[in-house]
N, CA, C and O atoms as a printed pandas DataFrame, in Angstrom:
     atom_number atom_name residue_name chain_id  residue_number  x_coord  y_coord  z_coord
0              1         N          MET        A               1   99.484   63.664   73.118
1              2        CA          MET        A               1   99.557   64.886   72.759
2              3         C          MET        A               1  101.153   65.521   73.364
3              4         O          MET        A               1  101.524   65.066   74.446
4              5         N          ALA        A               2  101.792   66.247   72.868
5              6        CA          ALA        A               2  103.013   66.969   73.177
6              7         C          ALA        A               2  103.025   67.791   74.444
7              8         O          ALA        A               2  101.981   68.436   74.540
8              9         N          THR        A               3  103.694   67.944   75.248
9             10        CA          THR        A               3  103.607   69.043   76.207
10            11         C          THR        A               3  104.931   69.672   76.379
11            12         O          THR        A               3  105.958   69.001   76.271
12            13         N          TYR        A               4  104.953   71.164   76.691
13            14        CA          TYR        A               4  106.021   72.041   76.457
14            15         C          TYR        A               4  106.094   72.639   77.699
15            16         O          TYR        A               4  105.143   72.694   78.479
16            17         N          ASP        A               5  107.542   73.231   77.971
17            18        CA          ASP        A               5  107.760   74.080   78.981
18            19         C          ASP        A               5  107.483   75.626   78.871
19            20         O          ASP        A               5  107.413   76.244   77.809
20            21         N          VAL        A               6  107.341   76.133   80.077
21            22        CA          VAL        A               6  107.453   77.602   80.098
22            23         C          VAL        A               6  108.540   78.244   79.430
23            24         O          VAL        A               6  109.674   77.867   79.726
24            25         N          GLY        A               7  108.372   79.281   78.455
25            26        CA          GLY        A               7  109.472   79.684   77.581
26            27         C          GLY        A               7  109.874   79.190   76.109
27            28         O          GLY        A               7  110.463   79.812   75.224
28            29         N          ASP        A               8  109.337   77.777   76.122
29            30        CA          ASP        A               8  109.543   77.253   74.723
30            31         C          ASP        A               8  108.940   78.075   73.822
31            32         O          ASP        A               8  108.039   78.880   74.060
32            33         N          GLN        A               9  109.589   77.796   72.534
33            34        CA          GLN        A               9  108.968   78.562   71.235
34            35         C          GLN        A               9  108.691   77.475   70.311
35            36         O          GLN        A               9  109.467   76.560   70.035
36            37         N          VAL        A              10  107.424   77.667   69.820
37            38        CA          VAL        A              10  106.733   76.624   68.975
38            39         C          VAL        A              10  106.425   77.185   67.683
39            40         O          VAL        A              10  105.975   78.330   67.674
40            41         N          ARG        A              11  106.591   76.572   66.579
41            42        CA          ARG        A              11  106.248   76.978   65.320
42            43         C          ARG        A              11  104.990   76.436   64.772
43            44         O          ARG        A              11  104.947   75.299   64.303
44            45         N          VAL        A              12  103.843   77.311   64.823
45            46        CA          VAL        A              12  102.613   76.610   64.311
46            47         C          VAL        A              12  102.231   77.068   62.621
47            48         O          VAL        A              12  102.139   78.221   62.201
48            49         N          THR        A              13  102.086   76.057   61.997
49            50        CA          THR        A              13  101.755   76.190   60.495
50            51         C          THR        A              13  100.172   76.096   60.302
51            52         O          THR        A              13   99.403   75.645   61.151
52            53         N          ALA        A              14   99.792   76.616   58.994
53            54        CA          ALA        A              14   98.524   76.473   58.618
54            55         C          ALA        A              14   98.822   76.235   56.911
55            56         O          ALA        A              14   99.714   76.841   56.318
56            57         N          THR        A              15   98.140   75.497   56.425
57            58        CA          THR        A              15   98.234   75.126   55.106
58            59         C          THR        A              15   96.774   75.485   54.361
59            60         O          THR        A              15   95.766   75.069   54.932
60            61         N          PHE        A              16   96.631   76.149   53.258
61            62        CA          PHE        A              16   95.403   76.316   52.696
62            63         C          PHE        A              16   95.369   75.917   51.159
63            64         O          PHE        A              16   96.276   76.199   50.377
64            65         N          LYS        A              17   94.221   75.233   50.824
65            66        CA          LYS        A              17   94.390   74.635   49.585
66            67         C          LYS        A              17   92.926   75.064   49.153
67            68         O          LYS        A              17   92.118   75.566   49.934
68            69         N          THR        A              18   92.681   74.802   47.800
69            70        CA          THR        A              18   91.648   74.817   46.977
70            71         C          THR        A              18   91.687   73.664   46.002
71            72         O          THR        A              18   92.691   73.554   45.298
72            73         N          ALA        A              19   90.812   72.890   45.898
73            74        CA          ALA        A              19   90.684   71.812   44.864
74            75         C          ALA        A              19   92.029   70.940   45.126
75            76         O          ALA        A              19   92.667   70.472   44.183
76            77         N          GLY        A              20   92.395   70.767   46.429
77            78        CA          GLY        A              20   93.825   70.018   46.641
78            79         C          GLY        A              20   94.987   70.729   46.076
79            80         O          GLY        A              20   95.966   70.061   45.741
80            81         N          THR        A              21   94.988   72.059   45.927
81            82        CA          THR        A              21   96.119   72.686   45.456
82            83         C          THR        A              21   96.669   73.769   46.146
83            84         O          THR        A              21   95.925   74.749   46.173
84            85         N          LEU        A              22   97.775   73.897   46.729
85            86        CA          LEU        A              22   98.258   74.849   47.694
86            87         C          LEU        A              22   97.850   76.447   47.090
87            88         O          LEU        A              22   98.079   76.793   45.931
88            89         N          THR        A              23   97.285   77.210   47.996
89            90        CA          THR        A              23   96.770   78.458   47.350
90            91         C          THR        A              23   97.036   79.466   48.304
91            92         O          THR        A              23   96.423   79.425   49.371
92            93         N          ASN        A              24   97.958   80.476   48.060
93            94        CA          ASN        A              24   98.264   81.800   48.553
94            95         C          ASN        A              24   96.412   82.433   48.871
95            96         O          ASN        A              24   95.348   82.198   48.299
96            97         N          THR        A              25   96.795   83.295   50.057
97            98        CA          THR        A              25   95.496   83.876   50.476
98            99         C          THR        A              25   96.020   85.329   51.118
99           100         O          THR        A              25   96.848   85.366   52.028
100          101         N          ALA        A              26   95.553   86.262   50.646
101          102        CA          ALA        A              26   95.795   87.868   51.047
102          103         C          ALA        A              26   95.417   88.067   52.524
103          104         O          ALA        A              26   96.188   88.581   53.334
104          105         N          ALA        A              27   94.014   87.566   52.867
105          106        CA          ALA        A              27   93.303   87.679   53.921
106          107         C          ALA        A              27   93.600   86.795   55.056
107          108         O          ALA        A              27   92.830   85.846   55.200
108          109         N          LYS        A              28   94.691   86.939   55.995
109          110        CA          LYS        A              28   94.780   86.031   56.856
110          111         C          LYS        A              28   94.734   86.573   58.173
111          112         O          LYS        A              28   95.168   87.713   58.340
112          113         N          THR        A              29   94.236   85.875   59.209
113          114        CA          THR        A              29   94.304   86.775   60.535
114          115         C          THR        A              29   95.101   85.343   61.414
115          116         O          THR        A              29   95.393   84.202   61.054
116          117         N          ALA        A              30   95.227   86.002   62.529
117          118        CA          ALA        A              30   95.869   84.862   63.728
118          119         C          ALA        A              30   95.402   85.416   64.751
119          120         O          ALA        A              30   95.038   86.592   64.758
120          121         N          ARG        A              31   95.339   84.439   66.007
121          122        CA          ARG        A              31   94.857   84.955   67.357
122          123         C          ARG        A              31   95.583   83.825   68.352
123          124         O          ARG        A              31   95.813   82.666   68.007
124          125         N          GLN        A              32   95.859   84.330   69.501
125          126        CA          GLN        A              32   96.342   83.349   70.545
126          127         C          GLN        A              32   95.532   83.649   71.723
127          128         O          GLN        A              32   95.393   84.785   72.175
128          129         N          TRP        A              33   94.970   82.528   72.236
129          130        CA          TRP        A              33   94.308   82.566   73.310
130          131         C          TRP        A              33   94.956   81.998   74.512
131          132         O          TRP        A              33   95.178   80.795   74.366
132          133         N          LYS        A              34   95.391   82.552   75.831
133          134        CA          LYS        A              34   96.339   81.879   76.688
134          135         C          LYS        A              34   95.567   81.582   77.766
135          136         O          LYS        A              34   94.469   82.094   77.984
136          137         N          PRO        A              35   96.260   80.538   78.647
137          138        CA          PRO        A              35   95.591   80.074   79.637
138          139         C          PRO        A              35   94.776   81.048   80.761
139          140         O          PRO        A              35   93.817   80.594   81.385
140          141         N          ASP        A              36   95.226   82.337   80.939
141          142        CA          ASP        A              36   94.893   83.126   81.910
142          143         C          ASP        A              36   93.561   83.723   81.239
143          144         O          ASP        A              36   93.044   84.643   81.874
144          145         N          GLY        A              37   92.936   83.338   80.059
145          146        CA          GLY        A              37   91.933   83.896   79.663
146          147         C          GLY        A              37   92.170   85.067   78.621
147          148         O          GLY        A              37   91.225   85.390   77.901
148          149         N          SER        A              38   93.547   85.803   78.491
149          150        CA          SER        A              38   93.643   86.737   77.784
150          151         C          SER        A              38   93.875   86.194   76.327
151          152         O          SER        A              38   94.110   84.993   76.197
152          153         N          ASN        A              39   93.815   87.109   75.096
153          154        CA          ASN        A              39   94.239   86.721   73.908
154          155         C          ASN        A              39   94.762   87.872   72.986
155          156         O          ASN        A              39   94.381   89.015   73.238
156          157         N          ASN        A              40   95.404   87.702   72.190
157          158        CA          ASN        A              40   96.264   88.475   71.582
158          159         C          ASN        A              40   95.966   88.293   69.995
159          160         O          ASN        A              40   95.817   87.169   69.516
160          161         N          ASP        A              41   95.886   89.523   69.183
161          162        CA          ASP        A              41   95.821   89.523   67.749
162          163         C          ASP        A              41   97.288   89.227   67.288
163          164         O          ASP        A              41   98.125   90.114   67.455
164          165         N          ILE        A              42   97.625   88.131   66.762
165          166        CA          ILE        A              42   98.746   88.197   65.925
166          167         C          ILE        A              42   99.005   88.083   64.497
167          168         O          ILE        A              42   99.924   87.491   63.932
168          169         N          THR        A              43   98.150   88.673   64.066
169          170        CA          THR        A              43   98.181   88.618   62.661
170          171         C          THR        A              43   99.264   89.309   61.992
171          172         O          THR        A              43   99.425   89.045   60.800
172          173         N          SER        A              44  100.138   90.257   62.618
173          174        CA          SER        A              44  101.354   90.867   61.981
174          175         C          SER        A              44  102.288   90.009   62.100
175          176         O          SER        A              44  103.313   90.295   61.480
176          177         N          ASP        A              45  102.300   88.617   62.946
177          178        CA          ASP        A              45  103.332   87.912   63.115
178          179         C          ASP        A              45  103.386   86.729   62.028
179          180         O          ASP        A              45  104.300   85.907   61.966
180          181         N          ILE        A              46  102.484   86.761   61.345
181          182        CA          ILE        A              46  102.108   85.536   60.134
182          183         C          ILE        A              46  103.437   85.630   59.002
183          184         O          ILE        A              46  103.676   86.572   58.247
184          185         N          GLN        A              47  104.029   84.640   59.112
185          186        CA          GLN        A              47  105.178   84.375   57.955
186          187         C          GLN        A              47  104.858   83.395   56.680
187          188         O          GLN        A              47  104.325   82.295   56.832
188          189         N          THR        A              48  105.197   83.858   55.564
189          190        CA          THR        A              48  105.083   82.878   54.557
190          191         C          THR        A              48  106.365   81.845   54.861
191          192         O          THR        A              48  107.455   81.909   55.430
192          193         N          GLY        A              49  105.528   80.802   54.097
193          194        CA          GLY        A              49  106.352   79.370   54.199
194          195         C          GLY        A              49  107.033   79.156   52.668
195          196         O          GLY        A              49  107.063   79.988   51.761
196          197         N          SER        A              50  107.506   77.943   52.664
197          198        CA          SER        A              50  108.519   77.540   51.632
198          199         C          SER        A              50  107.578   77.528   50.594
199          200         O          SER        A              50  108.137   77.762   49.523
200          201         N          ASP        A              51  106.456   77.361   50.491
201          202        CA          ASP        A              51  105.479   77.008   49.268
202          203         C          ASP        A              51  104.334   78.024   49.187
203          204         O          ASP        A              51  104.270   78.909   50.039
204          205         N          ASP        A              52  103.385   77.938   48.161
205          206        CA          ASP        A              52  102.235   78.612   48.164
206          207         C          ASP        A              52  101.300   78.023   49.419
207          208         O          ASP        A              52  101.472   76.915   49.928
208          209         N          GLY        A              53  100.400   78.872   49.767
209          210        CA          GLY        A              53   99.574   78.484   50.713
210          211         C          GLY        A              53  100.237   78.006   51.958
211          212         O          GLY        A              53   99.596   77.118   52.519
212          213         N          ILE        A              54  101.106   78.279   52.416
213          214        CA          ILE        A              54  101.905   77.831   53.678
214          215         C          ILE        A              54  102.418   79.080   54.486
215          216         O          ILE        A              54  103.201   79.962   54.134
216          217         N          TYR        A              55  101.685   78.878   55.780
217          218        CA          TYR        A              55  102.059   80.333   56.622
218          219         C          TYR        A              55  102.209   79.551   57.903
219          220         O          TYR        A              55  101.697   78.458   58.145
220          221         N          TYR        A              56  103.046   80.326   58.747
221          222        CA          TYR        A              56  103.433   79.984   59.858
222          223         C          TYR        A              56  103.628   81.085   60.877
223          224         O          TYR        A              56  103.872   82.233   60.506
224          225         N          ILE        A              57  103.509   80.711   62.336
225          226        CA          ILE        A              57  103.894   81.919   63.463
226          227         C          ILE        A              57  104.653   80.955   64.430
227          228         O          ILE        A              57  104.420   79.765   64.642
228          229         N          ASP        A              58  105.563   81.712   64.933
229          230        CA          ASP        A              58  106.450   81.211   65.953
230          231         C          ASP        A              58  105.690   81.945   67.433
231          232         O          ASP        A              58  105.478   83.141   67.633
232          233         N          ILE        A              59  105.462   81.060   68.114
233          234        CA          ILE        A              59  104.538   81.255   69.434
234          235         C          ILE        A              59  105.400   80.990   70.698
235          236         O          ILE        A              59  105.860   79.882   70.973
236          237         N          GLN        A              60  105.578   82.140   71.458
237          238        CA          GLN        A              60  106.461   81.976   72.580
238          239         C          GLN        A              60  105.238   81.426   73.860
239          240         O          GLN        A              60  104.151   81.954   74.098
240          241         N          LEU        A              61  105.710   80.495   74.377
241          242        CA          LEU        A              61  104.783   79.757   75.604
242          243         C          LEU        A              61  105.326   80.485   76.810
243          244         O          LEU        A              61  106.535   80.416   77.032
244          245         N          ASP        A              62  104.417   81.279   77.724
245          246        CA          ASP        A              62  104.949   81.919   78.623
246          247         C          ASP        A              62  103.974   81.895   79.656
247          248         O          ASP        A              62  103.989   82.793   80.498
248          249         N          GLN        A              63  102.917   80.760   79.717
249          250        CA          GLN        A              63  102.048   80.556   80.840
250          251         C          GLN        A              63  102.044   78.885   81.069
251          252         O          GLN        A              63  102.259   78.167   80.092
252          253         N          VAL        A              64  101.837   78.402   82.149
253          254        CA          VAL        A              64  101.499   77.128   82.231
254          255         C          VAL        A              64   99.675   76.932   81.800
255          256         O          VAL        A              64   98.784   77.680   82.203
256          257         N          GLY        A              65   99.515   75.844   80.983
257          258        CA          GLY        A              65   98.128   75.449   80.773
258          259         C          GLY        A              65   98.010   75.325   79.438
259          260         O          GLY        A              65   99.012   74.961   78.823
260          261         N          THR        A              66   96.727   75.607   78.679
261          262        CA          THR        A              66   96.442   75.448   77.403
262          263         C          THR        A              66   96.383   76.506   76.526
263          264         O          THR        A              66   95.431   77.279   76.639
264          265         N          HIS        A              67   97.358   76.729   75.523
265          266        CA          HIS        A              67   97.362   77.901   74.644
266          267         C          HIS        A              67   96.654   77.432   73.397
267          268         O          HIS        A              67   97.131   76.459   72.812
268          269         N          THR        A              68   95.576   78.011   72.926
269          270        CA          THR        A              68   94.920   78.091   71.681
270          271         C          THR        A              68   95.203   78.948   70.512
271          272         O          THR        A              68   94.839   80.119   70.624
272          273         N          ILE        A              69   95.875   78.540   69.232
273          274        CA          ILE        A              69   96.053   79.469   68.529
274          275         C          ILE        A              69   95.432   78.992   66.928
275          276         O          ILE        A              69   95.468   77.889   66.382
276          277         N          LYS        A              70   94.918   80.179   66.496
277          278        CA          LYS        A              70   93.938   79.760   65.307
278          279         C          LYS        A              70   94.599   80.557   64.046
279          280         O          LYS        A              70   94.800   81.742   64.313
280          281         N          ILE        A              71   94.937   80.207   62.878
281          282        CA          ILE        A              71   95.106   80.839   61.566
282          283         C          ILE        A              71   94.132   80.698   60.895
283          284         O          ILE        A              71   93.694   79.555   60.765
284          285         N          ALA        A              72   93.447   81.837   60.226
285          286        CA          ALA        A              72   92.296   81.797   59.237
286          287         C          ALA        A              72   92.525   82.562   58.098
287          288         O          ALA        A              72   93.261   83.549   58.111
288          289         N          SER        A              73   91.931   82.159   57.106
289          290        CA          SER        A              73   91.825   82.883   55.582
290          291         C          SER        A              73   90.237   83.256   55.609
291          292         O          SER        A              73   89.299   82.606   56.070
292          293         N          THR        A              74   90.254   84.303   55.071
293          294        CA          THR        A              74   88.684   84.604   54.328
294          295         C          THR        A              74   88.494   85.160   53.146
295          296         O          THR        A              74   87.527   85.887   52.917
296          297         N          ASP        A              75   89.406   84.867   52.275
297          298        CA          ASP        A              75   89.247   85.512   50.951
298          299         C          ASP        A              75   89.238   84.230   49.742
299          300         O          ASP        A              75   88.164   83.711   49.440
300          301         N          VAL        A              76   90.345   83.851   49.188
301          302        CA          VAL        A              76   90.245   82.851   48.132
302          303         C          VAL        A              76   89.823   81.439   48.891
303          304         O          VAL        A              76   88.856   80.748   48.570
304          305         N          VAL        A              77   90.664   81.184   49.864
305          306        CA          VAL        A              77   90.323   80.012   50.714
306          307         C          VAL        A              77   89.536   80.305   51.936
307          308         O          VAL        A              77   90.299   80.857   52.728
308          309         N          VAL        A              78   88.665   80.215   52.306
309          310        CA          VAL        A              78   87.852   80.604   53.492
310          311         C          VAL        A              78   87.870   79.067   54.285
311          312         O          VAL        A              78   87.213   78.061   54.017
312          313         N          ALA        A              79   88.972   79.320   55.453
313          314        CA          ALA        A              79   89.207   78.256   56.028
314          315         C          ALA        A              79   90.270   78.446   57.269
315          316         O          ALA        A              79   91.102   79.352   57.240
316          317         N          ALA        A              80   90.187   77.649   58.205
317          318        CA          ALA        A              80   91.012   77.973   59.555
318          319         C          ALA        A              80   91.865   76.758   60.351
319          320         O          ALA        A              80   91.377   75.634   60.477
320          321         N          GLU        A              81   92.997   77.059   60.796
321          322        CA          GLU        A              81   93.451   75.830   61.522
322          323         C          GLU        A              81   93.638   76.455   63.003
323          324         O          GLU        A              81   93.926   77.611   63.313
324          325         N          THR        A              82   93.428   75.515   63.686
325          326        CA          THR        A              82   93.307   75.693   64.970
326          327         C          THR        A              82   93.915   74.646   65.832
327          328         O          THR        A              82   93.398   73.530   65.858
328          329         N          ILE        A              83   95.131   74.956   66.647
329          330        CA          ILE        A              83   95.815   74.012   67.495
330          331         C          ILE        A              83   95.927   74.396   68.901
331          332         O          ILE        A              83   96.043   75.595   69.153
332          333         N          GLU        A              84   95.910   73.636   69.746
333          334        CA          GLU        A              84   96.218   73.581   71.088
334          335         C          GLU        A              84   97.402   72.991   71.571
335          336         O          GLU        A              84   97.824   71.895   71.201
336          337         N          LEU        A              85   98.050   73.890   72.583
337          338        CA          LEU        A              85   99.453   73.435   73.085
338          339         C          LEU        A              85   99.073   73.529   74.391
339          340         O          LEU        A              85   98.293   74.364   74.849
340          341         N          VAL        A              86   99.784   72.431   75.139
341          342        CA          VAL        A              86   99.665   72.192   76.446
342          343         C          VAL        A              86  101.243   72.467   77.048
343          344         O          VAL        A              86  102.245   71.846   76.693
344          345         N          VAL        A              87  101.187   73.582   78.070
345          346        CA          VAL        A              87  102.438   74.009   78.930
346          347         C          VAL        A              87  102.218   73.297   80.242
347          348         O          VAL        A              87  101.188   73.359   80.913
348          349         N          ALA        A              88  103.367   72.577   80.542
349          350        CA          ALA        A              88  103.215   71.787   81.862
350          351         C          ALA        A              88  103.818   72.674   82.985
351          352         O          ALA        A              88  104.399   73.628   82.470
352          353         N          LYS        A              89  103.874   72.689   84.171
353          354        CA          LYS        A              89  104.703   73.080   85.202
354          355         C          LYS        A              89  105.830   72.151   85.053
355          356         O          LYS        A              89  105.586   70.962   84.846
356          357         N          SER        A              90  106.991   72.555   85.134
357          358        CA          SER        A              90  108.514   72.205   84.999
358          359         C          SER        A              90  108.601   71.739   86.490
359          360         O          SER        A              90  108.081   72.302   87.453
360          361         N          ILE        A              91  109.399   70.544   86.492
361          362        CA          ILE        A              91  109.677   69.735   88.132
362          363         C          ILE        A              91  110.668   70.948   88.642
363          364         O          ILE        A              91  110.836   71.130   89.848
364          365         N          PHE        A              92  111.326   71.782   87.631
365          366        CA          PHE        A              92  112.486   72.463   88.453
366          367         C          PHE        A              92  112.149   73.799   88.801
367          368         O          PHE        A              92  113.003   74.565   89.246
368          369         N          ASP        A              93  110.543   74.251   88.569
369          370        CA          ASP        A              93  110.064   75.320   88.837
370          371         C          ASP        A              93  109.477   75.406   90.359
371          372         O          ASP        A              93  108.403   74.857   90.602
372          373         N          HIS        A              94  110.123   76.032   91.280
373          374        CA          HIS        A              94  109.834   76.125   92.406
374          375         C          HIS        A              94  108.920   77.335   93.204
375          376         O          HIS        A              94  108.688   77.463   94.406
376          377         N          SER        A              95  108.565   78.039   92.214
377          378        CA          SER        A              95  107.613   79.171   92.642
378          379         C          SER        A              95  105.977   78.686   93.008
379          380         O          SER        A              95  105.148   79.525   93.359
């Protein structure tokens, strides 16, 4: 698993298909859980990708620990993609 530094920006993508075909979905939600236990509704940050059924969010990693991001659909395609991103303390961070 890749690790990231505090301050990195990562693009998280979700791909939705029905019967193997990329399918657009109108009802999309996204949430980010941070290492300190807080969570953010980031649905308004979802962007449409280069093809049908592909969506992405650019996530700013601002805390050391594991960030969990979930992008879900609840209409034509009922599915979700969840990813965990690990942020390590930098050897240059002396705080």
